[in-house]
C-alpha positions in Angstrom: 19.0 -13.2 40.1 19.6 -11.8 36.6 18.1 -8.5 35.6 16.5 -7.6 32.3 18.3 -5.2 30.1 15.4 -2.8 29.4 17.6 -0.3 27.6 18.6 -2.9 25.0 15.0 -3.9 24.5 13.9 -0.3 24.2 16.6 0.4 21.6 15.5 -2.6 19.6 11.9 -1.4 19.6 13.0 2.1 18.5 15.1 0.6 15.7 12.1 -1.5 14.6 9.9 1.6 14.6 12.5 3.5 12.6 12.8 0.7 10.0 9.0 0.5 9.6 8.8 4.3 9.2 11.5 4.3 6.5 9.7 1.5 4.6 6.4 3.4 4.8 8.1 6.6 3.5 9.6 4.6 0.7 6.2 3.1 -0.3 4.6 6.5 -0.3 7.4 7.9 -2.5 7.1 5.1 -4.9 3.3 5.5 -5.1 3.8 9.3 -5.7 6.3 8.6 -8.5 4.2 5.9 -10.1 2.9 6.6 -13.6 -0.6 8.1 -13.4 -1.1 8.4 -17.2 -3.5 5.5 -17.4 -0.9 2.9 -18.1 -1.8 -0.7 -17.2 -1.1 -1.4 -13.6 0.8 -4.6 -12.9 -0.4 -6.5 -9.9 2.1 -8.2 -7.5 1.5 -11.6 -9.0 2.6 -10.3 -12.4 -0.8 -10.2 -14.1 -2.1 -7.1 -15.8 -5.1 -5.3 -14.4 -7.9 -7.0 -16.4 -10.9 -5.7 -14.5 -11.4 -2.7 -16.9 -10.8 -4.9 -20.0 -13.3 -7.4 -18.8 -16.0 -4.8 -18.2 -15.3 -3.3 -21.7 -15.7 -6.7 -23.3 -18.9 -7.4 -21.3 -20.3 -4.1 -22.6 -19.5 -5.0 -26.2 -21.1 -8.4 -25.8 -24.3 -6.9 -24.4 -24.5 -4.3 -27.2 -23.9 -7.0 -29.8 -26.6 -9.2 -28.3 -29.2 -6.4 -28.3 -29.7 -6.1 -32.1 -30.1 -9.9 -32.5 -32.8 -10.0 -29.8 -34.7 -7.1 -31.5 -34.7 -8.8 -34.9 
């Protein structure tokens, strides 16, 4: 009967853990070096972060609508 090669499997698990740890360290480094000066963040699908812009436009609309309702 054939025996399992546990040392090979263990080494593969260790290599996978090492690869994941390196990827995590790379992501953390990229996040640390990312511009934090308020520049627009680009989402993975390529669209700009429009949540803040939408909220600002919504505030402008509500303030513009207020005087017409008072008149």
